[in-house]
mmCIF file of the N, C-alpha and C atoms, coordinates in Angstrom:
data_MODEL
# 
_entry.id   MODEL 
# 
loop_
_atom_site.group_PDB 
_atom_site.id 
_atom_site.type_symbol 
_atom_site.label_atom_id 
_atom_site.label_alt_id 
_atom_site.label_comp_id 
_atom_site.label_asym_id 
_atom_site.label_entity_id 
_atom_site.label_seq_id 
_atom_site.pdbx_PDB_ins_code 
_atom_site.Cartn_x 
_atom_site.Cartn_y 
_atom_site.Cartn_z 
_atom_site.occupancy 
_atom_site.B_iso_or_equiv 
_atom_site.pdbx_formal_charge 
_atom_site.auth_seq_id 
_atom_site.auth_comp_id 
_atom_site.auth_asym_id 
_atom_site.auth_atom_id 
_atom_site.pdbx_PDB_model_num 
ATOM 1   N N  . MET A 1 1  ? -29.526 -19.974 44.247 1.00 0.00 ? 1  MET A N  1 
ATOM 2   C CA . MET A 1 1  ? -28.251 -19.840 43.163 1.00 0.00 ? 1  MET A CA 1 
ATOM 3   C C  . MET A 1 1  ? -27.224 -20.806 43.388 1.00 0.00 ? 1  MET A C  1 
ATOM 4   N N  . GLU A 1 2  ? -26.963 -21.282 42.219 1.00 0.00 ? 2  GLU A N  1 
ATOM 5   C CA . GLU A 1 2  ? -26.020 -22.423 42.128 1.00 0.00 ? 2  GLU A CA 1 
ATOM 6   C C  . GLU A 1 2  ? -24.774 -21.877 42.404 1.00 0.00 ? 2  GLU A C  1 
ATOM 7   N N  . MET A 1 3  ? -24.147 -22.672 43.051 1.00 0.00 ? 3  MET A N  1 
ATOM 8   C CA . MET A 1 3  ? -22.660 -22.132 43.569 1.00 0.00 ? 3  MET A CA 1 
ATOM 9   C C  . MET A 1 3  ? -21.757 -22.978 42.187 1.00 0.00 ? 3  MET A C  1 
ATOM 10  N N  . LYS A 1 4  ? -21.051 -22.247 41.961 1.00 0.00 ? 4  LYS A N  1 
ATOM 11  C CA . LYS A 1 4  ? -19.931 -23.023 40.537 1.00 0.00 ? 4  LYS A CA 1 
ATOM 12  C C  . LYS A 1 4  ? -18.724 -22.955 41.368 1.00 0.00 ? 4  LYS A C  1 
ATOM 13  N N  . TRP A 1 5  ? -17.968 -23.830 41.230 1.00 0.00 ? 5  TRP A N  1 
ATOM 14  C CA . TRP A 1 5  ? -16.660 -23.847 42.117 1.00 0.00 ? 5  TRP A CA 1 
ATOM 15  C C  . TRP A 1 5  ? -15.739 -24.579 40.543 1.00 0.00 ? 5  TRP A C  1 
ATOM 16  N N  . ILE A 1 6  ? -14.757 -23.909 40.620 1.00 0.00 ? 6  ILE A N  1 
ATOM 17  C CA . ILE A 1 6  ? -13.585 -24.765 39.473 1.00 0.00 ? 6  ILE A CA 1 
ATOM 18  C C  . ILE A 1 6  ? -12.911 -25.617 40.307 1.00 0.00 ? 6  ILE A C  1 
ATOM 19  N N  . ASP A 1 7  ? -12.507 -27.262 40.017 1.00 0.00 ? 7  ASP A N  1 
ATOM 20  C CA . ASP A 1 7  ? -11.655 -28.297 40.757 1.00 0.00 ? 7  ASP A CA 1 
ATOM 21  C C  . ASP A 1 7  ? -10.603 -27.285 41.019 1.00 0.00 ? 7  ASP A C  1 
ATOM 22  N N  . GLY A 1 8  ? -10.257 -27.792 42.563 1.00 0.00 ? 8  GLY A N  1 
ATOM 23  C CA . GLY A 1 8  ? -9.042  -27.055 42.990 1.00 0.00 ? 8  GLY A CA 1 
ATOM 24  C C  . GLY A 1 8  ? -8.872  -26.073 43.482 1.00 0.00 ? 8  GLY A C  1 
ATOM 25  N N  . PHE A 1 9  ? -10.046 -25.265 43.700 1.00 0.00 ? 9  PHE A N  1 
ATOM 26  C CA . PHE A 1 9  ? -10.261 -24.259 44.351 1.00 0.00 ? 9  PHE A CA 1 
ATOM 27  C C  . PHE A 1 9  ? -9.681  -24.096 45.689 1.00 0.00 ? 9  PHE A C  1 
ATOM 28  N N  . GLU A 1 10 ? -9.061  -23.029 46.196 1.00 0.00 ? 10 GLU A N  1 
ATOM 29  C CA . GLU A 1 10 ? -8.553  -23.082 47.636 1.00 0.00 ? 10 GLU A CA 1 
ATOM 30  C C  . GLU A 1 10 ? -8.578  -21.206 48.055 1.00 0.00 ? 10 GLU A C  1 
ATOM 31  N N  . ILE A 1 11 ? -9.330  -20.927 48.722 1.00 0.00 ? 11 ILE A N  1 
ATOM 32  C CA . ILE A 1 11 ? -9.878  -19.436 49.305 1.00 0.00 ? 11 ILE A CA 1 
ATOM 33  C C  . ILE A 1 11 ? -9.822  -19.701 50.781 1.00 0.00 ? 11 ILE A C  1 
ATOM 34  N N  . LYS A 1 12 ? -9.123  -18.319 51.087 1.00 0.00 ? 12 LYS A N  1 
ATOM 35  C CA . LYS A 1 12 ? -8.553  -18.474 52.644 1.00 0.00 ? 12 LYS A CA 1 
ATOM 36  C C  . LYS A 1 12 ? -9.013  -16.747 52.777 1.00 0.00 ? 12 LYS A C  1 
ATOM 37  N N  . VAL A 1 13 ? -9.945  -16.655 54.150 1.00 0.00 ? 13 VAL A N  1 
ATOM 38  C CA . VAL A 1 13 ? -9.937  -15.320 54.418 1.00 0.00 ? 13 VAL A CA 1 
ATOM 39  C C  . VAL A 1 13 ? -9.608  -15.135 56.009 1.00 0.00 ? 13 VAL A C  1 
ATOM 40  N N  . ASN A 1 14 ? -8.886  -13.826 55.788 1.00 0.00 ? 14 ASN A N  1 
ATOM 41  C CA . ASN A 1 14 ? -8.215  -13.576 57.350 1.00 0.00 ? 14 ASN A CA 1 
ATOM 42  C C  . ASN A 1 14 ? -8.496  -12.294 57.696 1.00 0.00 ? 14 ASN A C  1 
ATOM 43  N N  . ASP A 1 15 ? -8.777  -11.759 59.060 1.00 0.00 ? 15 ASP A N  1 
ATOM 44  C CA . ASP A 1 15 ? -8.295  -10.314 59.312 1.00 0.00 ? 15 ASP A CA 1 
ATOM 45  C C  . ASP A 1 15 ? -6.962  -10.097 59.982 1.00 0.00 ? 15 ASP A C  1 
ATOM 46  N N  . ASP A 1 16 ? -6.275  -8.912  59.116 1.00 0.00 ? 16 ASP A N  1 
ATOM 47  C CA . ASP A 1 16 ? -5.492  -8.654  59.566 1.00 0.00 ? 16 ASP A CA 1 
ATOM 48  C C  . ASP A 1 16 ? -5.258  -7.279  60.036 1.00 0.00 ? 16 ASP A C  1 
ATOM 49  N N  . ASN A 1 17 ? -5.457  -7.011  61.509 1.00 0.00 ? 17 ASN A N  1 
ATOM 50  C CA . ASN A 1 17 ? -5.600  -5.675  62.351 1.00 0.00 ? 17 ASN A CA 1 
ATOM 51  C C  . ASN A 1 17 ? -6.941  -5.354  61.615 1.00 0.00 ? 17 ASN A C  1 
ATOM 52  N N  . ASP A 1 18 ? -6.946  -4.010  60.830 1.00 0.00 ? 18 ASP A N  1 
ATOM 53  C CA . ASP A 1 18 ? -8.441  -3.824  60.296 1.00 0.00 ? 18 ASP A CA 1 
ATOM 54  C C  . ASP A 1 18 ? -8.828  -4.233  59.168 1.00 0.00 ? 18 ASP A C  1 
ATOM 55  N N  . GLU A 1 19 ? -7.850  -4.950  58.654 1.00 0.00 ? 19 GLU A N  1 
ATOM 56  C CA . GLU A 1 19 ? -8.370  -5.311  57.100 1.00 0.00 ? 19 GLU A CA 1 
ATOM 57  C C  . GLU A 1 19 ? -8.355  -6.712  57.154 1.00 0.00 ? 19 GLU A C  1 
ATOM 58  N N  . ILE A 1 20 ? -9.491  -7.257  56.262 1.00 0.00 ? 20 ILE A N  1 
ATOM 59  C CA . ILE A 1 20 ? -9.894  -8.276  55.892 1.00 0.00 ? 20 ILE A CA 1 
ATOM 60  C C  . ILE A 1 20 ? -8.810  -8.740  54.319 1.00 0.00 ? 20 ILE A C  1 
ATOM 61  N N  . VAL A 1 21 ? -8.547  -9.590  54.459 1.00 0.00 ? 21 VAL A N  1 
ATOM 62  C CA . VAL A 1 21 ? -7.691  -10.569 53.262 1.00 0.00 ? 21 VAL A CA 1 
ATOM 63  C C  . VAL A 1 21 ? -8.291  -11.542 52.867 1.00 0.00 ? 21 VAL A C  1 
ATOM 64  N N  . ILE A 1 22 ? -8.474  -11.435 51.670 1.00 0.00 ? 22 ILE A N  1 
ATOM 65  C CA . ILE A 1 22 ? -8.789  -12.965 51.003 1.00 0.00 ? 22 ILE A CA 1 
ATOM 66  C C  . ILE A 1 22 ? -8.100  -13.190 49.935 1.00 0.00 ? 22 ILE A C  1 
ATOM 67  N N  . SER A 1 23 ? -7.404  -14.578 50.405 1.00 0.00 ? 23 SER A N  1 
ATOM 68  C CA . SER A 1 23 ? -6.602  -14.905 49.431 1.00 0.00 ? 23 SER A CA 1 
ATOM 69  C C  . SER A 1 23 ? -6.666  -16.582 48.977 1.00 0.00 ? 23 SER A C  1 
ATOM 70  N N  . ALA A 1 24 ? -6.625  -16.554 47.585 1.00 0.00 ? 24 ALA A N  1 
ATOM 71  C CA . ALA A 1 24 ? -7.159  -17.681 46.882 1.00 0.00 ? 24 ALA A CA 1 
ATOM 72  C C  . ALA A 1 24 ? -6.152  -17.761 45.594 1.00 0.00 ? 24 ALA A C  1 
ATOM 73  N N  . ASN A 1 25 ? -5.855  -19.248 45.261 1.00 0.00 ? 25 ASN A N  1 
ATOM 74  C CA . ASN A 1 25 ? -5.374  -19.669 44.158 1.00 0.00 ? 25 ASN A CA 1 
ATOM 75  C C  . ASN A 1 25 ? -5.848  -19.090 42.708 1.00 0.00 ? 25 ASN A C  1 
ATOM 76  N N  . ARG A 1 26 ? -5.905  -19.378 41.582 1.00 0.00 ? 26 ARG A N  1 
ATOM 77  C CA . ARG A 1 26 ? -6.435  -19.001 40.302 1.00 0.00 ? 26 ARG A CA 1 
ATOM 78  C C  . ARG A 1 26 ? -7.928  -19.708 40.216 1.00 0.00 ? 26 ARG A C  1 
ATOM 79  N N  . GLU A 1 27 ? -7.844  -21.024 40.703 1.00 0.00 ? 27 GLU A N  1 
ATOM 80  C CA . GLU A 1 27 ? -9.410  -21.348 40.528 1.00 0.00 ? 27 GLU A CA 1 
ATOM 81  C C  . GLU A 1 27 ? -10.250 -21.052 41.881 1.00 0.00 ? 27 GLU A C  1 
ATOM 82  N N  . GLY A 1 28 ? -9.730  -20.417 42.707 1.00 0.00 ? 28 GLY A N  1 
ATOM 83  C CA . GLY A 1 28 ? -10.487 -19.993 43.873 1.00 0.00 ? 28 GLY A CA 1 
ATOM 84  C C  . GLY A 1 28 ? -10.948 -18.385 43.411 1.00 0.00 ? 28 GLY A C  1 
ATOM 85  N N  . LEU A 1 29 ? -10.012 -17.661 42.745 1.00 0.00 ? 29 LEU A N  1 
ATOM 86  C CA . LEU A 1 29 ? -10.694 -16.423 42.268 1.00 0.00 ? 29 LEU A CA 1 
ATOM 87  C C  . LEU A 1 29 ? -11.669 -16.498 41.103 1.00 0.00 ? 29 LEU A C  1 
ATOM 88  N N  . LEU A 1 30 ? -11.328 -17.631 40.458 1.00 0.00 ? 30 LEU A N  1 
ATOM 89  C CA . LEU A 1 30 ? -11.970 -17.442 38.884 1.00 0.00 ? 30 LEU A CA 1 
ATOM 90  C C  . LEU A 1 30 ? -13.643 -18.218 39.662 1.00 0.00 ? 30 LEU A C  1 
ATOM 91  N N  . SER A 1 31 ? -13.598 -18.929 40.699 1.00 0.00 ? 31 SER A N  1 
ATOM 92  C CA . SER A 1 31 ? -14.930 -19.375 41.457 1.00 0.00 ? 31 SER A CA 1 
ATOM 93  C C  . SER A 1 31 ? -15.703 -18.077 41.972 1.00 0.00 ? 31 SER A C  1 
ATOM 94  N N  . LEU A 1 32 ? -14.771 -17.607 42.585 1.00 0.00 ? 32 LEU A N  1 
ATOM 95  C CA . LEU A 1 32 ? -15.476 -16.134 43.487 1.00 0.00 ? 32 LEU A CA 1 
ATOM 96  C C  . LEU A 1 32 ? -16.158 -15.215 42.050 1.00 0.00 ? 32 LEU A C  1 
ATOM 97  N N  . ALA A 1 33 ? -15.264 -14.974 41.081 1.00 0.00 ? 33 ALA A N  1 
ATOM 98  C CA . ALA A 1 33 ? -15.716 -14.215 39.556 1.00 0.00 ? 33 ALA A CA 1 
ATOM 99  C C  . ALA A 1 33 ? -17.133 -14.587 39.340 1.00 0.00 ? 33 ALA A C  1 
ATOM 100 N N  . LEU A 1 34 ? -17.047 -16.205 39.028 1.00 0.00 ? 34 LEU A N  1 
ATOM 101 C CA . LEU A 1 34 ? -18.483 -16.781 38.419 1.00 0.00 ? 34 LEU A CA 1 
ATOM 102 C C  . LEU A 1 34 ? -19.512 -16.515 39.589 1.00 0.00 ? 34 LEU A C  1 
ATOM 103 N N  . GLN A 1 35 ? -19.323 -16.623 40.902 1.00 0.00 ? 35 GLN A N  1 
ATOM 104 C CA . GLN A 1 35 ? -20.222 -16.969 41.868 1.00 0.00 ? 35 GLN A CA 1 
ATOM 105 C C  . GLN A 1 35 ? -21.005 -15.111 42.316 1.00 0.00 ? 35 GLN A C  1 
ATOM 106 N N  . LEU A 1 36 ? -19.903 -14.225 42.283 1.00 0.00 ? 36 LEU A N  1 
ATOM 107 C CA . LEU A 1 36 ? -20.113 -12.793 42.321 1.00 0.00 ? 36 LEU A CA 1 
ATOM 108 C C  . LEU A 1 36 ? -21.363 -12.418 40.968 1.00 0.00 ? 36 LEU A C  1 
ATOM 109 N N  . ALA A 1 37 ? -20.786 -12.946 40.112 1.00 0.00 ? 37 ALA A N  1 
ATOM 110 C CA . ALA A 1 37 ? -21.519 -12.412 38.515 1.00 0.00 ? 37 ALA A CA 1 
ATOM 111 C C  . ALA A 1 37 ? -22.811 -12.972 38.765 1.00 0.00 ? 37 ALA A C  1 
ATOM 112 N N  . ASP A 1 38 ? -22.948 -14.084 39.486 1.00 0.00 ? 38 ASP A N  1 
ATOM 113 C CA . ASP A 1 38 ? -24.691 -14.627 39.497 1.00 0.00 ? 38 ASP A CA 1 
ATOM 114 C C  . ASP A 1 38 ? -25.034 -13.600 40.667 1.00 0.00 ? 38 ASP A C  1 
ATOM 115 N N  . LEU A 1 39 ? -24.462 -13.488 41.645 1.00 0.00 ? 39 LEU A N  1 
ATOM 116 C CA . LEU A 1 39 ? -25.007 -12.398 42.830 1.00 0.00 ? 39 LEU A CA 1 
ATOM 117 C C  . LEU A 1 39 ? -25.547 -11.396 42.213 1.00 0.00 ? 39 LEU A C  1 
ATOM 118 N N  . ALA A 1 40 ? -24.754 -11.015 41.020 1.00 0.00 ? 40 ALA A N  1 
ATOM 119 C CA . ALA A 1 40 ? -25.338 -9.669  40.555 1.00 0.00 ? 40 ALA A CA 1 
ATOM 120 C C  . ALA A 1 40 ? -26.666 -9.568  39.940 1.00 0.00 ? 40 ALA A C  1 
ATOM 121 N N  . ASP A 1 41 ? -26.837 -10.811 39.402 1.00 0.00 ? 41 ASP A N  1 
ATOM 122 C CA . ASP A 1 41 ? -28.467 -10.944 38.891 1.00 0.00 ? 41 ASP A CA 1 
ATOM 123 C C  . ASP A 1 41 ? -29.474 -11.670 39.867 1.00 0.00 ? 41 ASP A C  1 
ATOM 124 N N  . GLU A 1 42 ? -29.385 -11.508 41.114 1.00 0.00 ? 42 GLU A N  1 
ATOM 125 C CA . GLU A 1 42 ? -30.332 -12.089 41.972 1.00 0.00 ? 42 GLU A CA 1 
ATOM 126 C C  . GLU A 1 42 ? -30.805 -10.895 42.641 1.00 0.00 ? 42 GLU A C  1 
ATOM 127 N N  . PRO A 1 43 ? -31.819 -10.673 43.163 1.00 0.00 ? 43 PRO A N  1 
ATOM 128 C CA . PRO A 1 43 ? -32.590 -9.916  44.118 1.00 0.00 ? 43 PRO A CA 1 
ATOM 129 C C  . PRO A 1 43 ? -32.023 -9.336  45.024 1.00 0.00 ? 43 PRO A C  1 
ATOM 130 N N  . HIS A 1 44 ? -32.052 -7.864  45.696 1.00 0.00 ? 44 HIS A N  1 
ATOM 131 C CA . HIS A 1 44 ? -31.526 -7.095  46.386 1.00 0.00 ? 44 HIS A CA 1 
ATOM 132 C C  . HIS A 1 44 ? -31.886 -8.318  47.720 1.00 0.00 ? 44 HIS A C  1 
ATOM 133 N N  . GLY A 1 45 ? -30.781 -8.521  48.868 1.00 0.00 ? 45 GLY A N  1 
ATOM 134 C CA . GLY A 1 45 ? -30.928 -8.955  49.802 1.00 0.00 ? 45 GLY A CA 1 
ATOM 135 C C  . GLY A 1 45 ? -30.199 -10.315 49.694 1.00 0.00 ? 45 GLY A C  1 
ATOM 136 N N  . SER A 1 46 ? -29.969 -11.074 48.778 1.00 0.00 ? 46 SER A N  1 
ATOM 137 C CA . SER A 1 46 ? -29.695 -12.282 48.325 1.00 0.00 ? 46 SER A CA 1 
ATOM 138 C C  . SER A 1 46 ? -27.990 -12.185 48.486 1.00 0.00 ? 46 SER A C  1 
ATOM 139 N N  . HIS A 1 47 ? -27.641 -13.392 49.245 1.00 0.00 ? 47 HIS A N  1 
ATOM 140 C CA . HIS A 1 47 ? -26.373 -13.223 49.659 1.00 0.00 ? 47 HIS A CA 1 
ATOM 141 C C  . HIS A 1 47 ? -25.694 -14.488 49.411 1.00 0.00 ? 47 HIS A C  1 
ATOM 142 N N  . ILE A 1 48 ? -24.288 -14.450 49.795 1.00 0.00 ? 48 ILE A N  1 
ATOM 143 C CA . ILE A 1 48 ? -23.653 -15.931 49.487 1.00 0.00 ? 48 ILE A CA 1 
ATOM 144 C C  . ILE A 1 48 ? -22.785 -15.767 50.932 1.00 0.00 ? 48 ILE A C  1 
ATOM 145 N N  . HIS A 1 49 ? -22.687 -16.706 51.681 1.00 0.00 ? 49 HIS A N  1 
ATOM 146 C CA . HIS A 1 49 ? -21.939 -17.187 52.885 1.00 0.00 ? 49 HIS A CA 1 
ATOM 147 C C  . HIS A 1 49 ? -21.143 -18.389 52.781 1.00 0.00 ? 49 HIS A C  1 
ATOM 148 N N  . TYR A 1 50 ? -19.645 -17.562 52.999 1.00 0.00 ? 50 TYR A N  1 
ATOM 149 C CA . TYR A 1 50 ? -18.386 -18.897 52.836 1.00 0.00 ? 50 TYR A CA 1 
ATOM 150 C C  . TYR A 1 50 ? -18.102 -18.913 54.396 1.00 0.00 ? 50 TYR A C  1 
ATOM 151 N N  . ASP A 1 51 ? -17.763 -20.334 54.818 1.00 0.00 ? 51 ASP A N  1 
ATOM 152 C CA . ASP A 1 51 ? -17.079 -20.720 55.792 1.00 0.00 ? 51 ASP A CA 1 
ATOM 153 C C  . ASP A 1 51 ? -16.261 -22.174 55.792 1.00 0.00 ? 51 ASP A C  1 
ATOM 154 N N  . GLU A 1 52 ? -15.356 -22.175 56.484 1.00 0.00 ? 52 GLU A N  1 
ATOM 155 C CA . GLU A 1 52 ? -14.680 -23.606 56.699 1.00 0.00 ? 52 GLU A CA 1 
ATOM 156 C C  . GLU A 1 52 ? -15.706 -24.705 56.244 1.00 0.00 ? 52 GLU A C  1 
ATOM 157 N N  . ASP A 1 53 ? -16.950 -25.016 56.768 1.00 0.00 ? 53 ASP A N  1 
ATOM 158 C CA . ASP A 1 53 ? -17.852 -25.976 56.363 1.00 0.00 ? 53 ASP A CA 1 
ATOM 159 C C  . ASP A 1 53 ? -18.239 -26.320 54.914 1.00 0.00 ? 53 ASP A C  1 
ATOM 160 N N  . ASN A 1 54 ? -17.903 -24.775 54.343 1.00 0.00 ? 54 ASN A N  1 
ATOM 161 C CA . ASN A 1 54 ? -18.674 -25.244 52.894 1.00 0.00 ? 54 ASN A CA 1 
ATOM 162 C C  . ASN A 1 54 ? -17.871 -24.661 51.647 1.00 0.00 ? 54 ASN A C  1 
ATOM 163 N N  . SER A 1 55 ? -16.750 -24.287 52.203 1.00 0.00 ? 55 SER A N  1 
ATOM 164 C CA . SER A 1 55 ? -15.658 -23.440 51.248 1.00 0.00 ? 55 SER A CA 1 
ATOM 165 C C  . SER A 1 55 ? -14.152 -23.116 51.219 1.00 0.00 ? 55 SER A C  1 
ATOM 166 N N  . LEU A 1 56 ? -14.034 -22.102 52.635 1.00 0.00 ? 56 LEU A N  1 
ATOM 167 C CA . LEU A 1 56 ? -12.944 -21.710 53.059 1.00 0.00 ? 56 LEU A CA 1 
ATOM 168 C C  . LEU A 1 56 ? -11.912 -22.893 53.655 1.00 0.00 ? 56 LEU A C  1 
ATOM 169 N N  . GLU A 1 57 ? -10.779 -22.577 53.190 1.00 0.00 ? 57 GLU A N  1 
ATOM 170 C CA . GLU A 1 57 ? -9.542  -23.255 53.988 1.00 0.00 ? 57 GLU A CA 1 
ATOM 171 C C  . GLU A 1 57 ? -9.470  -22.831 55.529 1.00 0.00 ? 57 GLU A C  1 
ATOM 172 N N  . GLU A 1 58 ? -9.117  -24.335 56.056 1.00 0.00 ? 58 GLU A N  1 
ATOM 173 C CA . GLU A 1 58 ? -9.260  -24.296 57.514 1.00 0.00 ? 58 GLU A CA 1 
ATOM 174 C C  . GLU A 1 58 ? -8.818  -23.113 58.123 1.00 0.00 ? 58 GLU A C  1 
ATOM 175 N N  . GLY A 1 59 ? -9.102  -22.733 59.257 1.00 0.00 ? 59 GLY A N  1 
ATOM 176 C CA . GLY A 1 59 ? -8.606  -21.140 59.942 1.00 0.00 ? 59 GLY A CA 1 
ATOM 177 C C  . GLY A 1 59 ? -9.165  -19.760 59.420 1.00 0.00 ? 59 GLY A C  1 
ATOM 178 N N  . SER A 1 60 ? -10.335 -20.160 58.532 1.00 0.00 ? 60 SER A N  1 
ATOM 179 C CA . SER A 1 60 ? -10.340 -18.508 57.767 1.00 0.00 ? 60 SER A CA 1 
ATOM 180 C C  . SER A 1 60 ? -11.507 -18.290 58.779 1.00 0.00 ? 60 SER A C  1 
ATOM 181 N N  . LYS A 1 61 ? -12.055 -17.062 58.553 1.00 0.00 ? 61 LYS A N  1 
ATOM 182 C CA . LYS A 1 61 ? -13.018 -16.063 58.767 1.00 0.00 ? 61 LYS A CA 1 
ATOM 183 C C  . LYS A 1 61 ? -14.178 -16.143 58.043 1.00 0.00 ? 61 LYS A C  1 
ATOM 184 N N  . GLU A 1 62 ? -15.368 -16.587 58.731 1.00 0.00 ? 62 GLU A N  1 
ATOM 185 C CA . GLU A 1 62 ? -16.543 -16.459 57.761 1.00 0.00 ? 62 GLU A CA 1 
ATOM 186 C C  . GLU A 1 62 ? -16.403 -15.029 56.940 1.00 0.00 ? 62 GLU A C  1 
ATOM 187 N N  . LEU A 1 63 ? -17.328 -15.212 55.885 1.00 0.00 ? 63 LEU A N  1 
ATOM 188 C CA . LEU A 1 63 ? -17.376 -14.149 54.942 1.00 0.00 ? 63 LEU A CA 1 
ATOM 189 C C  . LEU A 1 63 ? -18.571 -14.120 54.269 1.00 0.00 ? 63 LEU A C  1 
ATOM 190 N N  . ILE A 1 64 ? -19.433 -13.021 54.101 1.00 0.00 ? 64 ILE A N  1 
ATOM 191 C CA . ILE A 1 64 ? -20.805 -13.168 53.835 1.00 0.00 ? 64 ILE A CA 1 
ATOM 192 C C  . ILE A 1 64 ? -20.883 -11.628 52.934 1.00 0.00 ? 64 ILE A C  1 
ATOM 193 N N  . ILE A 1 65 ? -21.351 -12.154 51.495 1.00 0.00 ? 65 ILE A N  1 
ATOM 194 C CA . ILE A 1 65 ? -21.202 -11.220 50.844 1.00 0.00 ? 65 ILE A CA 1 
ATOM 195 C C  . ILE A 1 65 ? -22.461 -11.009 50.355 1.00 0.00 ? 65 ILE A C  1 
ATOM 196 N N  . GLU A 1 66 ? -23.158 -9.440  50.171 1.00 0.00 ? 66 GLU A N  1 
ATOM 197 C CA . GLU A 1 66 ? -24.672 -9.483  50.227 1.00 0.00 ? 66 GLU A CA 1 
ATOM 198 C C  . GLU A 1 66 ? -25.061 -8.583  49.042 1.00 0.00 ? 66 GLU A C  1 
ATOM 199 N N  . LYS A 1 67 ? -25.835 -8.640  48.165 1.00 0.00 ? 67 LYS A N  1 
ATOM 200 C CA . LYS A 1 67 ? -26.153 -7.710  47.055 1.00 0.00 ? 67 LYS A CA 1 
ATOM 201 C C  . LYS A 1 67 ? -27.080 -6.395  47.898 1.00 0.00 ? 67 LYS A C  1 
ATOM 202 N N  . THR A 1 68 ? -26.985 -5.248  47.575 1.00 0.00 ? 68 THR A N  1 
ATOM 203 C CA . THR A 1 68 ? -27.990 -4.621  48.128 1.00 0.00 ? 68 THR A CA 1 
ATOM 204 C C  . THR A 1 68 ? -28.218 -3.820  46.650 1.00 0.00 ? 68 THR A C  1 
ATOM 205 N N  . GLU A 1 69 ? -29.893 -2.506  47.107 1.00 0.00 ? 69 GLU A N  1 
ATOM 206 C CA . GLU A 1 69 ? -30.714 -2.190  45.861 1.00 0.00 ? 69 GLU A CA 1 
ATOM 207 C C  . GLU A 1 69 ? -29.403 -1.969  44.741 1.00 0.00 ? 69 GLU A C  1 
# 
């Protein structure tokens, strides 16, 4: 799956007690929306892995979004 990013995106993932918080600017939200729409068309078991090394802001928790059946 090709990852589509809008220039200037910023995304951060934190855990706050028992909650996961995803914070993003406009470009980050639009990038996530494009990627989730693409993931919806992939076979079950497909996933997107986000971390500091490939897309998230420093200090973010890793995030994996997986498509189920």
